[in-house]
C-alpha angles and dihedrals in degrees: 000000000000099000091050089065102038137010117274118229125254096257092051091050093053093048093048095046091050090051096049093046086072091057134070104287095209092053091054102031096117091051093047090051090053090051091050091050090049091052091048091051089051092051093045093048094049104036110024091077092062107109137182106232126188112211117193114204088016093151092064132093102275092026096061093049091049093047090053091052090049092051093048087053089060098256130141109239130197116191125201119188134151090214092227091136102010141058134241087220087073090059091051090051091051089054090051092050091049092056113190090002091060088085087073091066123088129177131210123185099223133148109220090227088064096090098179091054091048092046090052092052094049091047090054097058143006118249124207093204145341128235107201117207101139117121146095111274114181110120095200094047090048090058090052096041108026096156091054089055094046091048096047101038103033102034091043091053094046091053091047093051092047092052092045091053093047091055098043096250105135103157114104138172110191121199101221125166145236086244086088088074091064108190105349115213091216141009150274096046113229126196088251094061118118111266127219123141122218101211138039094258091053091045091056089056090047094047091049090052089052091048090053092049091049091047092053091046089056096043120025093192089081120096113200133173120191115202117200104198124190125209113336117205138157129049142240110301091243092063087228097114130028145127116320109172118196112233120339112008119243099207139054103251099055087054091049094049092047089055090048094054094044100255091117131032099221145352117251112220111204111209126012099176102068118129091255130114094270101018096253128111120276124221139171106249117195129189111249091229090056088049091051089050088052090058090050090051090051090050090054090048090060089075089065110104091218094063117111117148107332134179128211135176117227112201141103096259089235131104123224124188125228092250092048090053092047090050091050091050092050089053093049096045103032086228127126112230111211111219133210112197115217140172122276118279115239111261098019112137120226101226131006127168137146138257101219103179094109094054091045091050102040104026094036086228131133132169111255104187130077130205093274092060091042092054094042092054093041090055093045089056094043096048092050094041108028090165096036117229092333097094092046092053094057 
C-alpha cells in the first residue's frame, strides 16, 4: 500500500480520514493508525525544521544576507544589534525582500553588554541556536582604540554566552575571521594552521575562538561552529541590501565602489612590488551570498551528534590580486577606476587564500560565485545606493 512506503500528503490524509469516519472504526483501526502516522510524518517533515534563530549583529553586511536566507528557509529570526555600525533600514529591506516570510523577522536594538536586556529577550522566547556576528571590525580603528574593541567584542560575547547557558541554548555559530591566521608562511590556509592575530580586532576574534574552545571543554553539551571567513564582497542580486561601511572603509571593494560613484577621486593601491603576477596583494574574495549560505550550512551541521567545537574556512580557495579585482569591477560597471600607486603598508601579507576542502566535505558547502558575479552585484548595489542606506534613512 502506498502510504506504507512513503508519507501521504495532507490533503490525502484529510479525505481518507473523512471517508473512514463513516465506517466502523474497529474494523478499520489498523488502517486509520497508518493514516495518522502518515499525517504525523507529513507534519514533522514540513514543520519540524522551522527554528527560532537569534542573530546578533543581524543588521550588518553579512548579517542581513544571512537573515534573509534564514527567512527564506522558513525560519523565525530575531535580530539584536546596537546599530553602532549598521542601519535599521537594512532590516526593513530584508523584510521587503522576504515578502510574506518577512513577518517572521523581529528586531531589537540591544547592546550585547546589556545583560538585563538580553536576559529579558531570552526569557520571552526559546531559541534553537544563535548566529553571532556582532562586533566592531575596523582593523585600523582597533589599533587606535584597542580597549574599546576588547570591551565591545569580548565582553559582549561573554555576556551572550552566559545568557545562552542560563537559558539552555547551547548551539552557536560564530562568525570568526581569517585574520586569526595573521601572516601565513604559506598558502592555502588550512584550519590546522598556527593562529596568531596581528592587531586588536584580529585578537578579539582569536580570543573568542579560544573562549568557545574552553567552554566546550568544560561542558560537552555545547555545540559550536567557528567560521573563519576570508574577504566578503558583492551584494544581494536585487541590489536592495549590501555593504555600507560607516566612515572610512576597511576593505578594498567599498573603496572601489566609492570611486565608481564619484565619492572618491581615485583608489590607492598599497604595494606594487609583491612577488605576485602583477605585483599587488592577493586575497580570497568570497561573495557575501555564498558566505551567508555557509552560515546556513553550519547551522544545519549543529544537528549532527558528532559536532563539538569545530572550525571551518569559508572562502573560494582562489587568490585574486588587487588589480585583477579592479579590472573585473571596471568591466562590470563600465567605469574607469583611477589608481594611485603607493608603498606597502606595514603588516600587509602578500598572498592569503583559503583551503576549503573541509567545509566542502563536512558542511556540504562550496562557493558558487566568481569575481565577475561579485563585481556585477557590487555595482548593482552601489549604483542603486551610492550613499548606502544613508539617503533612505532621512
